[in-house]
Backbone as XML, in Angstrom:
<?xml version="1.0"?>
<chain id="A" units="angstrom">
  <residue number="1" name="MET">
    <atom name="N" x="5.339" y="154.863" z="256.487"/>
    <atom name="CA" x="5.750" y="155.504" z="258.045"/>
    <atom name="C" x="6.348" y="154.552" z="258.988"/>
  </residue>
  <residue number="2" name="LYS">
    <atom name="N" x="6.006" y="153.422" z="258.753"/>
    <atom name="CA" x="6.781" y="152.394" z="259.557"/>
    <atom name="C" x="7.992" y="152.582" z="259.790"/>
  </residue>
  <residue number="3" name="SER">
    <atom name="N" x="8.579" y="152.609" z="258.162"/>
    <atom name="CA" x="10.023" y="152.513" z="257.370"/>
    <atom name="C" x="10.863" y="153.830" z="258.527"/>
  </residue>
  <residue number="4" name="ILE">
    <atom name="N" x="10.074" y="155.441" z="258.343"/>
    <atom name="CA" x="10.650" y="155.985" z="259.019"/>
    <atom name="C" x="10.835" y="155.901" z="260.153"/>
  </residue>
  <residue number="5" name="PHE">
    <atom name="N" x="9.879" y="155.408" z="260.844"/>
    <atom name="CA" x="10.066" y="154.961" z="262.507"/>
    <atom name="C" x="11.210" y="153.700" z="262.550"/>
  </residue>
  <residue number="6" name="ILE">
    <atom name="N" x="11.375" y="152.624" z="262.044"/>
    <atom name="CA" x="12.545" y="152.000" z="262.301"/>
    <atom name="C" x="14.050" y="153.230" z="262.054"/>
  </residue>
  <residue number="7" name="ALA">
    <atom name="N" x="14.088" y="153.504" z="260.586"/>
    <atom name="CA" x="15.194" y="154.053" z="260.512"/>
    <atom name="C" x="15.206" y="154.947" z="261.767"/>
  </residue>
  <residue number="8" name="PHE">
    <atom name="N" x="14.644" y="155.738" z="262.091"/>
    <atom name="CA" x="14.973" y="156.770" z="263.273"/>
    <atom name="C" x="15.725" y="156.100" z="264.449"/>
  </residue>
  <residue number="9" name="LEU">
    <atom name="N" x="14.380" y="154.963" z="264.696"/>
    <atom name="CA" x="15.241" y="154.120" z="265.734"/>
    <atom name="C" x="16.661" y="153.659" z="265.797"/>
  </residue>
  <residue number="10" name="ALA">
    <atom name="N" x="17.008" y="152.955" z="264.604"/>
    <atom name="CA" x="18.339" y="152.581" z="264.271"/>
    <atom name="C" x="19.125" y="153.405" z="264.600"/>
  </residue>
  <residue number="11" name="ILE">
    <atom name="N" x="18.722" y="155.079" z="263.935"/>
    <atom name="CA" x="19.591" y="155.969" z="263.687"/>
    <atom name="C" x="20.330" y="156.552" z="265.751"/>
  </residue>
  <residue number="12" name="PHE">
    <atom name="N" x="18.861" y="156.073" z="266.537"/>
    <atom name="CA" x="18.794" y="157.044" z="267.740"/>
    <atom name="C" x="19.841" y="155.741" z="268.456"/>
  </residue>
  <residue number="13" name="SER">
    <atom name="N" x="19.734" y="154.344" z="268.423"/>
    <atom name="CA" x="20.134" y="153.295" z="268.744"/>
    <atom name="C" x="22.235" y="153.547" z="268.230"/>
  </residue>
  <residue number="14" name="LEU">
    <atom name="N" x="22.134" y="154.144" z="266.909"/>
    <atom name="CA" x="23.976" y="153.792" z="266.951"/>
    <atom name="C" x="24.323" y="155.645" z="267.624"/>
  </residue>
  <residue number="15" name="ILE">
    <atom name="N" x="23.593" y="156.306" z="267.817"/>
    <atom name="CA" x="23.886" y="157.372" z="268.510"/>
    <atom name="C" x="24.320" y="157.377" z="270.098"/>
  </residue>
  <residue number="16" name="SER">
    <atom name="N" x="23.234" y="157.044" z="270.670"/>
    <atom name="CA" x="23.312" y="156.184" z="272.123"/>
    <atom name="C" x="24.350" y="155.488" z="272.223"/>
  </residue>
  <residue number="17" name="CYS">
    <atom name="N" x="24.797" y="154.738" z="271.445"/>
    <atom name="CA" x="25.875" y="153.487" z="271.791"/>
    <atom name="C" x="27.395" y="154.390" z="271.265"/>
  </residue>
  <residue number="18" name="ARG">
    <atom name="N" x="27.331" y="155.375" z="270.736"/>
    <atom name="CA" x="28.783" y="155.943" z="270.866"/>
    <atom name="C" x="28.871" y="157.157" z="271.689"/>
  </residue>
  <residue number="19" name="ASN">
    <atom name="N" x="27.958" y="157.051" z="272.274"/>
    <atom name="CA" x="27.593" y="158.432" z="272.950"/>
    <atom name="C" x="28.232" y="157.484" z="274.797"/>
  </residue>
  <residue number="20" name="GLU">
    <atom name="N" x="27.509" y="156.627" z="274.936"/>
    <atom name="CA" x="27.885" y="154.872" z="276.171"/>
    <atom name="C" x="29.241" y="155.262" z="275.868"/>
  </residue>
  <residue number="21" name="ASN">
    <atom name="N" x="30.101" y="155.050" z="274.438"/>
    <atom name="CA" x="31.457" y="154.801" z="274.328"/>
    <atom name="C" x="32.497" y="155.516" z="274.713"/>
  </residue>
  <residue number="22" name="GLU">
    <atom name="N" x="31.896" y="156.667" z="274.541"/>
    <atom name="CA" x="32.467" y="158.336" z="274.893"/>
    <atom name="C" x="32.620" y="158.337" z="276.236"/>
  </residue>
  <residue number="23" name="LEU">
    <atom name="N" x="32.154" y="157.849" z="276.813"/>
    <atom name="CA" x="32.200" y="158.433" z="278.378"/>
    <atom name="C" x="32.296" y="156.595" z="279.387"/>
  </residue>
  <residue number="24" name="ASP">
    <atom name="N" x="32.664" y="155.928" z="278.682"/>
    <atom name="CA" x="33.111" y="155.053" z="279.112"/>
    <atom name="C" x="34.364" y="155.212" z="280.563"/>
  </residue>
  <residue number="25" name="THR">
    <atom name="N" x="34.574" y="154.948" z="281.431"/>
    <atom name="CA" x="35.475" y="155.570" z="282.591"/>
    <atom name="C" x="36.790" y="154.506" z="282.475"/>
  </residue>
  <residue number="26" name="LYS">
    <atom name="N" x="36.758" y="153.142" z="281.695"/>
    <atom name="CA" x="37.689" y="152.493" z="282.246"/>
    <atom name="C" x="39.326" y="153.038" z="281.614"/>
  </residue>
  <residue number="27" name="ASN">
    <atom name="N" x="39.394" y="153.438" z="281.425"/>
    <atom name="CA" x="40.267" y="154.195" z="280.396"/>
    <atom name="C" x="40.955" y="154.936" z="281.600"/>
  </residue>
  <residue number="28" name="LEU">
    <atom name="N" x="40.035" y="155.324" z="282.371"/>
    <atom name="CA" x="40.634" y="156.303" z="284.156"/>
    <atom name="C" x="41.111" y="155.293" z="284.905"/>
  </residue>
  <residue number="29" name="VAL">
    <atom name="N" x="40.659" y="153.984" z="284.813"/>
    <atom name="CA" x="40.988" y="153.384" z="286.325"/>
    <atom name="C" x="42.497" y="152.887" z="286.448"/>
  </residue>
  <residue number="30" name="GLY">
    <atom name="N" x="42.795" y="153.443" z="287.393"/>
    <atom name="CA" x="44.312" y="153.247" z="287.735"/>
    <atom name="C" x="44.954" y="153.930" z="288.661"/>
  </residue>
  <residue number="31" name="ASN">
    <atom name="N" x="45.826" y="154.270" z="288.898"/>
    <atom name="CA" x="46.565" y="155.190" z="289.752"/>
    <atom name="C" x="47.181" y="156.323" z="288.805"/>
  </residue>
  <residue number="32" name="TRP">
    <atom name="N" x="47.079" y="157.484" z="289.144"/>
    <atom name="CA" x="47.838" y="158.615" z="288.480"/>
    <atom name="C" x="48.739" y="159.254" z="289.104"/>
  </residue>
  <residue number="33" name="ASP">
    <atom name="N" x="49.910" y="159.856" z="289.083"/>
    <atom name="CA" x="50.578" y="160.415" z="289.539"/>
    <atom name="C" x="50.603" y="161.529" z="289.096"/>
  </residue>
  <residue number="34" name="TRP">
    <atom name="N" x="50.749" y="163.034" z="290.524"/>
    <atom name="CA" x="50.546" y="164.299" z="290.060"/>
    <atom name="C" x="51.773" y="164.916" z="289.315"/>
  </residue>
  <residue number="35" name="VAL">
    <atom name="N" x="51.495" y="165.313" z="287.961"/>
    <atom name="CA" x="53.418" y="166.022" z="287.798"/>
    <atom name="C" x="53.161" y="167.578" z="287.806"/>
  </residue>
  <residue number="36" name="SER">
    <atom name="N" x="51.694" y="168.376" z="287.906"/>
    <atom name="CA" x="51.753" y="169.853" z="288.044"/>
    <atom name="C" x="50.502" y="170.598" z="288.282"/>
  </residue>
  <residue number="37" name="THR">
    <atom name="N" x="50.255" y="171.521" z="288.301"/>
    <atom name="CA" x="49.042" y="172.261" z="288.288"/>
    <atom name="C" x="49.832" y="174.063" z="288.498"/>
  </residue>
  <residue number="38" name="SER">
    <atom name="N" x="48.996" y="174.109" z="287.210"/>
    <atom name="CA" x="49.327" y="175.905" z="287.009"/>
    <atom name="C" x="47.965" y="176.680" z="286.554"/>
  </residue>
  <residue number="39" name="GLY">
    <atom name="N" x="48.253" y="177.806" z="286.457"/>
    <atom name="CA" x="47.290" y="178.498" z="286.161"/>
    <atom name="C" x="46.643" y="179.798" z="287.234"/>
  </residue>
  <residue number="40" name="GLY">
    <atom name="N" x="45.742" y="179.632" z="287.318"/>
    <atom name="CA" x="44.896" y="181.173" z="288.087"/>
    <atom name="C" x="44.941" y="182.155" z="287.998"/>
  </residue>
  <residue number="41" name="ILE">
    <atom name="N" x="44.884" y="183.353" z="288.989"/>
    <atom name="CA" x="45.488" y="184.693" z="288.749"/>
    <atom name="C" x="46.626" y="184.995" z="288.081"/>
  </residue>
  <residue number="42" name="GLY">
    <atom name="N" x="47.712" y="184.603" z="289.318"/>
    <atom name="CA" x="49.289" y="184.838" z="289.091"/>
    <atom name="C" x="49.834" y="183.986" z="288.122"/>
  </residue>
  <residue number="43" name="GLY">
    <atom name="N" x="49.127" y="182.774" z="287.281"/>
    <atom name="CA" x="49.819" y="182.254" z="286.799"/>
    <atom name="C" x="50.638" y="181.158" z="287.085"/>
  </residue>
  <residue number="44" name="GLN">
    <atom name="N" x="50.552" y="180.929" z="288.259"/>
    <atom name="CA" x="51.554" y="180.447" z="288.955"/>
    <atom name="C" x="51.450" y="178.485" z="288.696"/>
  </residue>
  <residue number="45" name="THR">
    <atom name="N" x="52.975" y="177.628" z="288.579"/>
    <atom name="CA" x="52.606" y="176.704" z="288.565"/>
    <atom name="C" x="53.366" y="175.546" z="289.768"/>
  </residue>
  <residue number="46" name="GLU">
    <atom name="N" x="52.923" y="174.642" z="290.399"/>
    <atom name="CA" x="53.812" y="173.964" z="291.259"/>
    <atom name="C" x="53.368" y="172.669" z="290.986"/>
  </residue>
  <residue number="47" name="THR">
    <atom name="N" x="54.179" y="171.878" z="291.626"/>
    <atom name="CA" x="55.013" y="170.509" z="290.993"/>
    <atom name="C" x="54.935" y="170.084" z="292.148"/>
  </residue>
  <residue number="48" name="PRO">
    <atom name="N" x="55.301" y="168.419" z="292.275"/>
    <atom name="CA" x="55.978" y="168.130" z="293.597"/>
    <atom name="C" x="57.352" y="168.302" z="293.827"/>
  </residue>
  <residue number="49" name="ASN">
    <atom name="N" x="58.112" y="168.432" z="293.405"/>
    <atom name="CA" x="59.272" y="169.644" z="293.467"/>
    <atom name="C" x="59.290" y="170.796" z="294.222"/>
  </residue>
  <residue number="50" name="SER">
    <atom name="N" x="58.448" y="171.440" z="293.985"/>
    <atom name="CA" x="57.967" y="172.608" z="294.591"/>
    <atom name="C" x="57.600" y="172.701" z="296.048"/>
  </residue>
  <residue number="51" name="THR">
    <atom name="N" x="56.410" y="171.708" z="295.763"/>
    <atom name="CA" x="55.563" y="171.926" z="296.954"/>
    <atom name="C" x="56.436" y="170.770" z="298.145"/>
  </residue>
  <residue number="52" name="GLY">
    <atom name="N" x="57.031" y="169.710" z="297.277"/>
    <atom name="CA" x="57.414" y="168.463" z="298.046"/>
    <atom name="C" x="56.094" y="167.653" z="298.937"/>
  </residue>
  <residue number="53" name="LYS">
    <atom name="N" x="54.958" y="167.519" z="298.036"/>
    <atom name="CA" x="54.145" y="166.747" z="298.077"/>
    <atom name="C" x="53.784" y="166.192" z="296.873"/>
  </residue>
  <residue number="54" name="ASN">
    <atom name="N" x="53.244" y="164.257" z="297.229"/>
    <atom name="CA" x="53.355" y="163.530" z="295.829"/>
    <atom name="C" x="51.909" y="163.030" z="296.122"/>
  </residue>
  <residue number="55" name="ILE">
    <atom name="N" x="51.188" y="163.604" z="295.355"/>
    <atom name="CA" x="49.792" y="163.194" z="295.503"/>
    <atom name="C" x="49.590" y="162.095" z="294.008"/>
  </residue>
  <residue number="56" name="ILE">
    <atom name="N" x="48.616" y="161.033" z="294.658"/>
    <atom name="CA" x="48.750" y="160.151" z="293.671"/>
    <atom name="C" x="46.963" y="160.203" z="293.605"/>
  </residue>
  <residue number="57" name="LEU">
    <atom name="N" x="46.413" y="160.169" z="292.661"/>
    <atom name="CA" x="44.713" y="159.982" z="292.202"/>
    <atom name="C" x="44.462" y="158.820" z="291.733"/>
  </residue>
  <residue number="58" name="THR">
    <atom name="N" x="44.108" y="157.673" z="292.498"/>
    <atom name="CA" x="43.630" y="156.816" z="291.610"/>
    <atom name="C" x="41.884" y="156.706" z="292.021"/>
  </residue>
  <residue number="59" name="PHE">
    <atom name="N" x="41.676" y="155.851" z="290.570"/>
    <atom name="CA" x="39.651" y="155.931" z="289.919"/>
    <atom name="C" x="39.645" y="154.196" z="290.406"/>
  </residue>
  <residue number="60" name="THR">
    <atom name="N" x="38.713" y="154.109" z="290.290"/>
    <atom name="CA" x="38.363" y="152.535" z="290.853"/>
    <atom name="C" x="37.287" y="151.830" z="289.709"/>
  </residue>
  <residue number="61" name="GLU">
    <atom name="N" x="37.216" y="150.656" z="289.519"/>
    <atom name="CA" x="36.765" y="150.044" z="287.947"/>
    <atom name="C" x="35.131" y="150.596" z="288.951"/>
  </residue>
  <residue number="62" name="ASP">
    <atom name="N" x="34.846" y="150.650" z="290.027"/>
    <atom name="CA" x="32.974" y="150.968" z="290.723"/>
    <atom name="C" x="33.342" y="152.738" z="291.242"/>
  </residue>
  <residue number="63" name="ASP">
    <atom name="N" x="33.218" y="152.959" z="290.284"/>
    <atom name="CA" x="33.306" y="154.649" z="289.531"/>
    <atom name="C" x="33.874" y="155.471" z="291.459"/>
  </residue>
  <residue number="64" name="ARG">
    <atom name="N" x="34.471" y="155.074" z="291.945"/>
    <atom name="CA" x="35.311" y="155.853" z="293.076"/>
    <atom name="C" x="36.533" y="156.259" z="293.033"/>
  </residue>
  <residue number="65" name="TYR">
    <atom name="N" x="36.786" y="157.375" z="293.247"/>
    <atom name="CA" x="38.093" y="157.927" z="293.495"/>
    <atom name="C" x="38.844" y="158.351" z="294.848"/>
  </residue>
  <residue number="66" name="SER">
    <atom name="N" x="40.080" y="158.270" z="295.053"/>
    <atom name="CA" x="41.159" y="159.076" z="295.913"/>
    <atom name="C" x="41.979" y="159.604" z="295.688"/>
  </residue>
  <residue number="67" name="PHE">
    <atom name="N" x="42.021" y="160.823" z="296.205"/>
    <atom name="CA" x="43.362" y="161.656" z="296.189"/>
    <atom name="C" x="44.096" y="161.309" z="297.521"/>
  </residue>
  <residue number="68" name="THR">
    <atom name="N" x="45.729" y="160.927" z="297.530"/>
    <atom name="CA" x="46.410" y="160.166" z="298.444"/>
    <atom name="C" x="47.295" y="161.269" z="298.090"/>
  </residue>
  <residue number="69" name="THR">
    <atom name="N" x="47.531" y="162.316" z="299.494"/>
    <atom name="CA" x="49.117" y="163.115" z="299.506"/>
    <atom name="C" x="50.026" y="162.689" z="300.532"/>
  </residue>
  <residue number="70" name="ASP">
    <atom name="N" x="51.498" y="162.535" z="299.904"/>
    <atom name="CA" x="52.217" y="161.917" z="301.142"/>
    <atom name="C" x="51.565" y="160.487" z="301.855"/>
  </residue>
  <residue number="71" name="GLY">
    <atom name="N" x="50.797" y="159.509" z="301.300"/>
    <atom name="CA" x="50.286" y="158.855" z="302.351"/>
    <atom name="C" x="48.861" y="158.497" z="302.814"/>
  </residue>
  <residue number="72" name="THR">
    <atom name="N" x="48.675" y="159.877" z="302.457"/>
    <atom name="CA" x="47.510" y="159.774" z="303.342"/>
    <atom name="C" x="45.857" y="160.080" z="302.480"/>
  </residue>
  <residue number="73" name="VAL">
    <atom name="N" x="45.416" y="159.486" z="302.568"/>
    <atom name="CA" x="44.093" y="159.737" z="301.706"/>
    <atom name="C" x="43.493" y="161.176" z="301.790"/>
  </residue>
  <residue number="74" name="THR">
    <atom name="N" x="43.452" y="162.137" z="301.360"/>
    <atom name="CA" x="43.086" y="163.838" z="301.430"/>
    <atom name="C" x="41.362" y="164.094" z="301.041"/>
  </residue>
  <residue number="75" name="ASN">
    <atom name="N" x="40.845" y="163.196" z="300.214"/>
    <atom name="CA" x="39.860" y="163.201" z="299.856"/>
    <atom name="C" x="39.170" y="161.737" z="299.121"/>
  </residue>
  <residue number="76" name="GLU">
    <atom name="N" x="38.390" y="161.524" z="298.980"/>
    <atom name="CA" x="37.973" y="160.424" z="298.484"/>
    <atom name="C" x="36.187" y="160.275" z="297.765"/>
  </residue>
  <residue number="77" name="GLY">
    <atom name="N" x="35.680" y="159.624" z="297.054"/>
    <atom name="CA" x="34.078" y="159.502" z="296.800"/>
    <atom name="C" x="33.937" y="159.161" z="295.513"/>
  </residue>
  <residue number="78" name="THR">
    <atom name="N" x="33.179" y="159.261" z="294.873"/>
    <atom name="CA" x="32.880" y="158.749" z="293.453"/>
    <atom name="C" x="33.141" y="159.447" z="292.973"/>
  </residue>
  <residue number="79" name="PHE">
    <atom name="N" x="32.990" y="159.351" z="291.589"/>
    <atom name="CA" x="33.153" y="160.011" z="290.398"/>
    <atom name="C" x="32.092" y="160.006" z="289.049"/>
  </residue>
  <residue number="80" name="SER">
    <atom name="N" x="32.048" y="160.109" z="287.702"/>
    <atom name="CA" x="31.345" y="160.359" z="286.713"/>
    <atom name="C" x="31.469" y="161.243" z="285.936"/>
  </residue>
  <residue number="81" name="LEU">
    <atom name="N" x="31.413" y="160.853" z="284.509"/>
    <atom name="CA" x="31.206" y="161.653" z="283.274"/>
    <atom name="C" x="30.353" y="161.879" z="282.258"/>
  </residue>
  <residue number="82" name="TYR">
    <atom name="N" x="30.145" y="163.034" z="282.232"/>
    <atom name="CA" x="29.397" y="163.811" z="281.330"/>
    <atom name="C" x="29.669" y="164.748" z="280.192"/>
  </residue>
  <residue number="83" name="LYS">
    <atom name="N" x="28.983" y="164.730" z="279.243"/>
    <atom name="CA" x="28.945" y="165.810" z="278.439"/>
    <atom name="C" x="28.068" y="167.122" z="278.388"/>
  </residue>
  <residue number="84" name="ASP">
    <atom name="N" x="28.450" y="167.771" z="278.413"/>
    <atom name="CA" x="28.252" y="169.677" z="278.705"/>
    <atom name="C" x="28.901" y="170.579" z="278.168"/>
  </residue>
  <residue number="85" name="VAL">
    <atom name="N" x="28.206" y="171.421" z="277.411"/>
    <atom name="CA" x="28.837" y="172.869" z="277.162"/>
    <atom name="C" x="29.419" y="173.898" z="278.141"/>
  </residue>
  <residue number="86" name="SER">
    <atom name="N" x="31.058" y="173.760" z="277.591"/>
    <atom name="CA" x="31.775" y="174.877" z="278.452"/>
    <atom name="C" x="31.536" y="176.198" z="278.479"/>
  </residue>
  <residue number="87" name="ASP">
    <atom name="N" x="31.202" y="176.387" z="279.408"/>
    <atom name="CA" x="31.025" y="178.165" z="279.423"/>
    <atom name="C" x="32.616" y="178.605" z="278.871"/>
  </residue>
  <residue number="88" name="LEU">
    <atom name="N" x="33.732" y="178.174" z="278.684"/>
    <atom name="CA" x="35.072" y="179.015" z="278.427"/>
    <atom name="C" x="35.120" y="178.759" z="276.686"/>
  </residue>
  <residue number="89" name="SER">
    <atom name="N" x="34.615" y="177.854" z="275.984"/>
    <atom name="CA" x="35.126" y="177.273" z="274.618"/>
    <atom name="C" x="33.547" y="177.251" z="273.741"/>
  </residue>
  <residue number="90" name="HIS">
    <atom name="N" x="32.481" y="176.877" z="274.810"/>
    <atom name="CA" x="31.168" y="176.846" z="274.313"/>
    <atom name="C" x="30.742" y="176.178" z="273.307"/>
  </residue>
  <residue number="91" name="TYR">
    <atom name="N" x="31.616" y="175.081" z="273.156"/>
    <atom name="CA" x="31.971" y="173.607" z="273.077"/>
    <atom name="C" x="31.174" y="172.511" z="273.354"/>
  </residue>
  <residue number="92" name="GLU">
    <atom name="N" x="30.710" y="171.464" z="273.248"/>
    <atom name="CA" x="30.550" y="170.341" z="273.939"/>
    <atom name="C" x="32.071" y="169.920" z="274.699"/>
  </residue>
  <residue number="93" name="VAL">
    <atom name="N" x="31.751" y="169.319" z="275.603"/>
    <atom name="CA" x="33.692" y="168.161" z="276.094"/>
    <atom name="C" x="32.633" y="167.550" z="277.468"/>
  </residue>
  <residue number="94" name="THR">
    <atom name="N" x="34.231" y="167.169" z="277.520"/>
    <atom name="CA" x="33.465" y="166.006" z="278.673"/>
    <atom name="C" x="34.007" y="166.229" z="279.985"/>
  </residue>
  <residue number="95" name="PHE">
    <atom name="N" x="32.656" y="166.404" z="281.015"/>
    <atom name="CA" x="33.569" y="166.699" z="281.840"/>
    <atom name="C" x="33.418" y="165.559" z="282.790"/>
  </residue>
  <residue number="96" name="LEU">
    <atom name="N" x="34.251" y="165.871" z="284.656"/>
    <atom name="CA" x="34.850" y="165.185" z="285.004"/>
    <atom name="C" x="34.071" y="165.630" z="286.823"/>
  </residue>
  <residue number="97" name="HIS">
    <atom name="N" x="33.038" y="164.791" z="287.461"/>
    <atom name="CA" x="32.622" y="164.769" z="288.444"/>
    <atom name="C" x="32.816" y="164.191" z="289.769"/>
  </residue>
  <residue number="98" name="PHE">
    <atom name="N" x="33.871" y="164.768" z="290.320"/>
    <atom name="CA" x="33.796" y="164.522" z="292.070"/>
    <atom name="C" x="32.955" y="164.338" z="292.715"/>
  </residue>
  <residue number="99" name="SER">
    <atom name="N" x="32.398" y="163.917" z="293.205"/>
    <atom name="CA" x="31.444" y="164.135" z="294.279"/>
    <atom name="C" x="31.438" y="164.367" z="295.689"/>
  </residue>
  <residue number="100" name="ASN">
    <atom name="N" x="32.908" y="164.900" z="296.542"/>
    <atom name="CA" x="33.371" y="165.694" z="297.359"/>
    <atom name="C" x="33.789" y="167.105" z="296.672"/>
  </residue>
  <residue number="101" name="PHE">
    <atom name="N" x="33.760" y="167.420" z="295.731"/>
    <atom name="CA" x="34.455" y="168.611" z="294.940"/>
    <atom name="C" x="33.275" y="169.543" z="294.226"/>
  </residue>
  <residue number="102" name="SER">
    <atom name="N" x="33.237" y="170.939" z="294.659"/>
    <atom name="CA" x="32.241" y="171.738" z="294.341"/>
    <atom name="C" x="32.485" y="171.893" z="293.382"/>
  </residue>
  <residue number="103" name="ASN">
    <atom name="N" x="32.990" y="171.696" z="292.262"/>
    <atom name="CA" x="33.129" y="172.124" z="290.807"/>
    <atom name="C" x="33.779" y="170.832" z="290.123"/>
  </residue>
  <residue number="104" name="ASP">
    <atom name="N" x="32.720" y="170.802" z="288.679"/>
    <atom name="CA" x="33.420" y="169.731" z="288.056"/>
    <atom name="C" x="34.630" y="170.765" z="286.827"/>
  </residue>
  <residue number="105" name="VAL">
    <atom name="N" x="35.152" y="169.586" z="286.321"/>
    <atom name="CA" x="36.453" y="170.093" z="285.853"/>
    <atom name="C" x="36.322" y="169.746" z="284.352"/>
  </residue>
  <residue number="106" name="VAL">
    <atom name="N" x="36.920" y="170.086" z="283.623"/>
    <atom name="CA" x="37.360" y="169.495" z="281.725"/>
    <atom name="C" x="38.486" y="168.985" z="281.749"/>
  </residue>
  <residue number="107" name="ILE">
    <atom name="N" x="37.685" y="167.461" z="281.032"/>
    <atom name="CA" x="39.096" y="166.418" z="280.672"/>
    <atom name="C" x="39.630" y="167.402" z="278.960"/>
  </residue>
  <residue number="108" name="ASN">
    <atom name="N" x="40.868" y="167.843" z="279.262"/>
    <atom name="CA" x="41.511" y="168.410" z="278.147"/>
    <atom name="C" x="42.065" y="167.146" z="277.409"/>
  </residue>
  <residue number="109" name="LYS">
    <atom name="N" x="42.496" y="166.078" z="278.059"/>
    <atom name="CA" x="43.390" y="164.724" z="277.716"/>
    <atom name="C" x="43.719" y="163.588" z="278.633"/>
  </residue>
  <residue number="110" name="ASN">
    <atom name="N" x="42.864" y="162.603" z="278.017"/>
    <atom name="CA" x="43.740" y="161.145" z="278.209"/>
    <atom name="C" x="43.626" y="160.478" z="277.488"/>
  </residue>
  <residue number="111" name="GLU">
    <atom name="N" x="44.965" y="160.329" z="277.279"/>
    <atom name="CA" x="45.712" y="159.450" z="276.345"/>
    <atom name="C" x="47.105" y="159.313" z="276.404"/>
  </residue>
  <residue number="112" name="ASP">
    <atom name="N" x="47.417" y="158.093" z="276.218"/>
    <atom name="CA" x="49.002" y="158.020" z="276.115"/>
    <atom name="C" x="49.875" y="158.190" z="277.232"/>
  </residue>
  <residue number="113" name="GLY">
    <atom name="N" x="48.786" y="158.039" z="278.849"/>
    <atom name="CA" x="49.346" y="157.880" z="279.822"/>
    <atom name="C" x="49.415" y="158.715" z="280.530"/>
  </residue>
  <residue number="114" name="GLU">
    <atom name="N" x="48.780" y="160.318" z="279.974"/>
    <atom name="CA" x="48.417" y="161.194" z="280.413"/>
    <atom name="C" x="46.997" y="161.815" z="280.693"/>
  </residue>
  <residue number="115" name="LEU">
    <atom name="N" x="46.870" y="162.246" z="281.849"/>
    <atom name="CA" x="45.787" y="162.880" z="282.340"/>
    <atom name="C" x="45.526" y="164.332" z="282.617"/>
  </residue>
  <residue number="116" name="VAL">
    <atom name="N" x="44.771" y="165.410" z="281.239"/>
    <atom name="CA" x="44.829" y="166.802" z="281.880"/>
    <atom name="C" x="43.722" y="167.042" z="281.988"/>
  </residue>
  <residue number="117" name="PHE">
    <atom name="N" x="43.711" y="167.777" z="283.122"/>
    <atom name="CA" x="41.794" y="168.253" z="283.454"/>
    <atom name="C" x="41.880" y="169.708" z="283.912"/>
  </residue>
  <residue number="118" name="SER">
    <atom name="N" x="40.947" y="170.658" z="283.503"/>
    <atom name="CA" x="40.827" y="172.015" z="284.077"/>
    <atom name="C" x="39.995" y="172.469" z="284.491"/>
  </residue>
  <residue number="119" name="ASP">
    <atom name="N" x="39.507" y="173.828" z="285.100"/>
    <atom name="CA" x="38.704" y="173.864" z="285.584"/>
    <atom name="C" x="37.773" y="174.820" z="284.689"/>
  </residue>
  <residue number="120" name="ASP">
    <atom name="N" x="36.677" y="175.274" z="284.402"/>
    <atom name="CA" x="35.908" y="175.720" z="283.573"/>
    <atom name="C" x="36.184" y="176.998" z="284.004"/>
  </residue>
  <residue number="121" name="THR">
    <atom name="N" x="36.801" y="177.822" z="284.108"/>
    <atom name="CA" x="36.323" y="179.545" z="284.355"/>
    <atom name="C" x="37.677" y="179.837" z="284.012"/>
  </residue>
  <residue number="122" name="ASN">
    <atom name="N" x="37.408" y="181.111" z="283.934"/>
    <atom name="CA" x="38.769" y="182.169" z="283.627"/>
    <atom name="C" x="39.459" y="182.265" z="284.652"/>
  </residue>
  <residue number="123" name="ASP">
    <atom name="N" x="40.629" y="182.056" z="284.563"/>
    <atom name="CA" x="41.505" y="181.989" z="285.570"/>
    <atom name="C" x="41.814" y="180.709" z="286.500"/>
  </residue>
  <residue number="124" name="GLY">
    <atom name="N" x="41.304" y="179.812" z="285.939"/>
    <atom name="CA" x="41.122" y="178.622" z="286.567"/>
    <atom name="C" x="42.440" y="177.886" z="286.484"/>
  </residue>
  <residue number="125" name="PHE">
    <atom name="N" x="42.413" y="176.405" z="286.768"/>
    <atom name="CA" x="43.821" y="175.746" z="287.032"/>
    <atom name="C" x="43.651" y="174.419" z="286.008"/>
  </residue>
  <residue number="126" name="THR">
    <atom name="N" x="44.621" y="174.292" z="285.537"/>
    <atom name="CA" x="44.736" y="173.216" z="284.939"/>
    <atom name="C" x="45.806" y="172.207" z="285.707"/>
  </residue>
  <residue number="127" name="TYR">
    <atom name="N" x="45.162" y="170.780" z="285.967"/>
    <atom name="CA" x="46.447" y="169.302" z="286.452"/>
    <atom name="C" x="46.474" y="168.597" z="285.748"/>
  </residue>
  <residue number="128" name="VAL">
    <atom name="N" x="47.949" y="167.710" z="285.541"/>
    <atom name="CA" x="48.628" y="167.329" z="284.993"/>
    <atom name="C" x="48.982" y="166.019" z="285.761"/>
  </residue>
  <residue number="129" name="TYR">
    <atom name="N" x="48.022" y="164.873" z="285.005"/>
    <atom name="CA" x="48.593" y="163.606" z="286.055"/>
    <atom name="C" x="49.570" y="162.528" z="284.473"/>
  </residue>
  <residue number="130" name="HIS">
    <atom name="N" x="50.198" y="161.947" z="285.363"/>
    <atom name="CA" x="50.739" y="160.649" z="284.584"/>
    <atom name="C" x="50.556" y="159.288" z="285.095"/>
  </residue>
  <residue number="131" name="LYS">
    <atom name="N" x="49.968" y="158.177" z="284.103"/>
    <atom name="CA" x="49.556" y="157.144" z="284.769"/>
    <atom name="C" x="50.853" y="156.277" z="285.187"/>
  </residue>
  <residue number="132" name="GLN">
    <atom name="N" x="50.615" y="155.719" z="286.231"/>
    <atom name="CA" x="51.625" y="154.850" z="287.425"/>
    <atom name="C" x="51.647" y="153.329" z="285.693"/>
  </residue>
</chain>
């Protein structure tokens, strides 16, 4: 009985460590340039060229974020990552929570200097950023 308990504890510890690493925010830290936003009912795409706006998304090591549009901070607060089941895909995904937004977004990609996240709704938007 004691060996079963120790085995269970060891497996639980391994699973817990893996989840913490998956939700590590270190690879978000830095400045990200907005590339595009696409989607919605009309399927439109907006870019810095089409809107005339330059947006920078900044994540800091102390779990803070800010959106700066043309040099002016337009939204800021704290952020966090968590796992949950997507309403669209019905699979477990990583969500990004911004404290001053009403809806959390799904992280679709965060590698090779590209960050892509989207709304977890039908006809939602997808946002693309490149790391500076």
